[in-house]
C-alpha positions as CSV (number, residue, x, y, z in Angstrom):
1,X,-16.6,-6.9,16.8
2,X,-16.5,-4.3,14.1
3,X,-19.0,-1.6,14.2
4,X,-20.5,-1.0,10.9
5,X,-20.0,2.9,11.5
6,X,-16.3,2.3,10.7
7,X,-17.1,0.9,7.2
8,X,-16.8,2.6,3.9
9,X,-15.3,5.8,5.1
10,X,-11.9,7.2,4.9
11,X,-10.6,8.7,8.3
12,X,-8.5,12.0,8.8
13,X,-6.2,10.4,11.1
14,X,-2.8,9.1,12.5
15,X,-2.8,5.4,11.3
16,X,-1.6,4.1,14.5
17,X,-3.9,5.7,16.8
18,X,-6.7,4.8,14.7
19,X,-5.6,1.3,14.3
20,X,-5.5,1.0,18.2
21,X,-8.9,1.4,18.0
22,X,-10.0,-1.2,16.3
23,X,-10.9,-4.9,17.6
24,X,-8.5,-7.9,16.9
25,X,-8.8,-9.8,13.7
26,X,-11.6,-7.2,12.1
27,X,-10.4,-7.1,8.9
28,X,-10.0,-9.9,6.0
29,X,-7.2,-7.9,4.1
30,X,-4.8,-5.1,4.6
31,X,-3.6,-3.4,1.6
32,X,-1.5,-0.3,1.9
33,X,1.6,1.4,0.5
34,X,3.4,3.0,3.1
35,X,5.9,6.3,2.9
36,X,9.1,4.7,1.7
37,X,10.8,7.7,3.5
38,X,13.8,8.0,1.3
39,X,13.0,9.0,-2.1
40,X,13.1,12.5,-1.7
41,X,16.2,11.9,0.5
42,X,18.1,10.3,-2.4
43,X,16.9,12.6,-4.7
44,X,18.8,15.3,-2.8
45,X,22.3,13.5,-3.0
46,X,21.6,13.6,-6.9
47,X,22.6,16.8,-7.0
48,X,26.3,15.6,-6.5
49,X,26.0,14.6,-10.3
50,X,25.8,18.2,-11.4
51,X,22.7,18.1,-12.8
52,X,23.0,15.0,-14.8
53,X,20.3,13.0,-13.0
54,X,16.9,14.4,-12.2
55,X,16.2,15.4,-8.4
56,X,12.9,13.2,-7.2
57,X,10.9,15.0,-4.2
58,X,7.6,13.3,-3.3
59,X,7.1,15.7,-0.6
60,X,4.8,14.8,2.4
61,X,3.9,11.4,0.8
62,X,7.7,10.3,1.0
63,X,7.8,10.9,5.0
64,X,7.1,8.3,7.5
65,X,5.3,9.5,10.1
66,X,5.0,6.6,12.5
67,X,7.1,4.0,14.0
68,X,7.2,0.9,11.6
69,X,7.5,-2.1,14.2
70,X,4.4,-0.4,15.8
71,X,2.9,-0.3,12.4
72,X,3.7,-3.7,11.4
73,X,2.1,-5.0,15.0
74,X,-1.0,-3.2,14.6
75,X,-1.5,-4.9,10.7
76,X,-1.0,-8.2,12.2
77,X,-3.4,-7.9,15.2
78,X,-5.9,-6.5,13.1
79,X,-5.9,-9.0,10.1
80,X,-7.7,-12.4,10.3
81,X,-6.7,-13.1,6.5
82,X,-3.8,-11.2,4.4
83,X,-1.6,-8.7,4.8
84,X,0.2,-6.8,1.3
85,X,2.7,-4.0,2.5
86,X,4.4,-2.0,-0.6
87,X,7.6,-0.6,1.0
88,X,11.0,1.0,-0.2
89,X,13.8,-1.0,-0.7
90,X,15.6,0.2,2.5
91,X,12.2,-1.2,4.4
92,X,11.8,-4.7,3.0
93,X,14.3,-6.7,5.3
94,X,12.7,-5.4,8.5
95,X,9.2,-5.8,7.0
96,X,10.0,-9.3,5.7
97,X,11.6,-10.5,8.9
98,X,8.9,-9.2,11.3
99,X,5.8,-11.5,9.3
100,X,8.4,-14.3,8.2
101,X,8.9,-14.7,12.6
102,X,5.1,-15.6,12.4
103,X,4.3,-19.4,12.8
104,X,0.7,-19.0,12.0
105,X,1.4,-18.0,8.5
106,X,3.5,-17.5,5.1
107,X,5.4,-15.0,3.6
108,X,6.3,-13.9,0.1
109,X,8.3,-11.0,-1.3
110,X,6.8,-9.9,-4.4
111,X,7.7,-7.3,-7.2
112,X,5.1,-4.7,-9.1
113,X,7.3,-4.8,-12.5
114,X,6.1,-1.6,-14.2
115,X,5.7,-2.3,-17.6
116,X,6.0,1.3,-18.5
117,X,8.5,3.0,-16.4
118,X,9.5,6.7,-16.1
119,X,12.2,7.1,-18.8
120,X,13.9,9.6,-16.2
121,X,17.7,9.4,-16.2
122,X,17.5,6.4,-18.6
123,X,20.8,7.9,-20.6
124,X,22.7,6.9,-17.4
125,X,21.3,4.1,-15.8
126,X,18.9,1.3,-15.9
127,X,15.5,2.5,-15.7
128,X,13.6,1.9,-12.2
129,X,11.0,-0.8,-13.3
130,X,9.9,-2.3,-9.8
131,X,8.6,-1.7,-6.4
132,X,8.7,-3.8,-3.3
133,X,5.4,-5.7,-1.9
134,X,5.9,-7.6,1.3
135,X,2.7,-10.7,1.4
136,X,1.9,-12.3,4.6
137,X,-1.0,-14.8,4.8
138,X,-2.4,-16.6,7.6
139,X,-3.1,-20.2,7.1
140,X,-6.0,-21.3,5.8
141,X,-7.5,-17.9,4.3
142,X,-8.4,-16.7,1.2
143,X,-5.9,-17.4,-1.7
144,X,-8.0,-16.9,-5.2
145,X,-5.3,-17.5,-7.6
146,X,-3.3,-20.8,-8.4
147,X,0.4,-21.1,-9.3
148,X,0.9,-17.6,-10.3
149,X,4.4,-16.1,-9.5
150,X,5.0,-12.9,-7.4
151,X,6.0,-10.4,-10.1
152,X,3.3,-8.4,-11.2
153,X,3.3,-6.8,-14.4
154,X,1.1,-4.0,-14.5
155,X,1.7,-0.3,-16.0
156,X,2.2,2.8,-14.4
157,X,-0.8,4.9,-14.3
158,X,-0.8,8.7,-15.4
159,X,-3.1,9.9,-12.2
160,X,-1.7,13.3,-10.8
161,X,-3.8,12.7,-7.6
162,X,-1.0,11.7,-5.7
163,X,3.1,11.4,-6.4
164,X,3.4,7.5,-5.2
165,X,-0.4,6.3,-6.4
166,X,-0.3,2.7,-7.3
167,X,-2.4,1.3,-10.3
168,X,-6.2,0.7,-9.8
169,X,-6.1,-2.5,-11.9
170,X,-2.9,-3.8,-9.8
171,X,-5.0,-3.0,-6.4
172,X,-8.1,-4.6,-8.0
173,X,-5.9,-7.7,-8.8
174,X,-4.6,-8.3,-4.8
175,X,-8.0,-7.6,-3.6
176,X,-9.9,-10.3,-5.9
177,X,-7.0,-12.7,-5.1
178,X,-7.3,-12.5,-1.4
179,X,-11.0,-11.8,-1.0
180,X,-14.5,-12.4,-1.7
181,X,-17.2,-10.2,-1.9
182,X,-18.7,-8.6,1.2
183,X,-15.1,-8.8,3.1
184,X,-13.6,-5.9,4.7
185,X,-10.2,-4.2,3.2
186,X,-8.3,-1.8,5.2
187,X,-5.8,0.3,4.1
188,X,-4.0,2.9,6.7
189,X,-2.0,5.0,4.3
190,X,-5.0,5.1,1.9
191,X,-3.3,8.2,0.1
192,X,-5.4,9.6,-2.9
193,X,-8.2,6.4,-2.1
194,X,-7.1,3.8,-4.9
195,X,-7.9,0.9,-2.3
196,X,-11.3,2.5,-1.5
197,X,-12.1,2.7,-5.5
198,X,-10.9,-0.6,-5.8
199,X,-13.1,-2.1,-2.9
200,X,-16.3,-0.1,-4.7
201,X,-15.6,-1.7,-8.2
202,X,-15.5,-5.3,-6.4
203,X,-18.0,-5.1,-4.1
204,X,-15.7,-5.2,-1.0
205,X,-16.1,-3.0,2.3
206,X,-13.0,-0.7,2.8
207,X,-11.9,1.4,6.1
208,X,-9.3,4.1,5.0
209,X,-6.9,6.4,7.1
210,X,-5.0,9.1,5.8
211,X,-3.1,11.6,8.1
212,X,-2.5,14.4,5.3
213,X,-5.4,16.8,4.9
214,X,-4.8,17.5,1.3
215,X,-4.7,13.6,0.3
216,X,-7.8,13.0,2.6
217,X,-10.0,15.3,0.7
218,X,-8.7,14.2,-2.5
219,X,-9.9,10.4,-1.6
220,X,-13.0,11.6,-0.2
221,X,-14.1,13.7,-3.4
222,X,-12.6,10.4,-5.7
223,X,-15.2,7.8,-3.5
224,X,-18.0,10.1,-3.4
225,X,-17.5,10.6,-7.4
226,X,-18.2,6.8,-7.8
227,X,-20.5,5.8,-5.2
């Protein structure tokens, strides 16, 4: 059973280690945006185009610090309801394959369509207007929508707190869809605290984990400013 002392806090910790301390099926929802591990690397490749393409560097936010399969195992163990994992295009196959092999639930690849994508490099190629998310829901668990498609149209936020920060409204939508008031939401890669703020706004409980000291501080300052 999950102890109340875990709730409504953001822990500075390695996510796998912290997750291993939590009991089985102790949260209703896992909503997280893992480091893609390839954005900055691909940005370096752009140098080959002799200045035509702007280099992308997400710094520590793009560094995958854990084994992905082990992470997925922990997510599956801890959630009694639903899991949303935003991931890079190179990671989608592994994440989707893992959850689709489970016989106690259903899996869907989803897309966040950025309605206002960055115009960067638009004179050379199509704008980058989508990000991937893998959805997994165990049978007979909460889903508060009906016949909605798997493309979510939300604008990119303009916050500078985190280089890969997802829109608050998008996370609020997913939390409202897959939980009810009072439910517990876990974000093992909480970054600047978007999931925590969404939970506070929607009267859900949360557990956040962030390994980076700078983002851990930003996330805590963020939630303390709205509580």
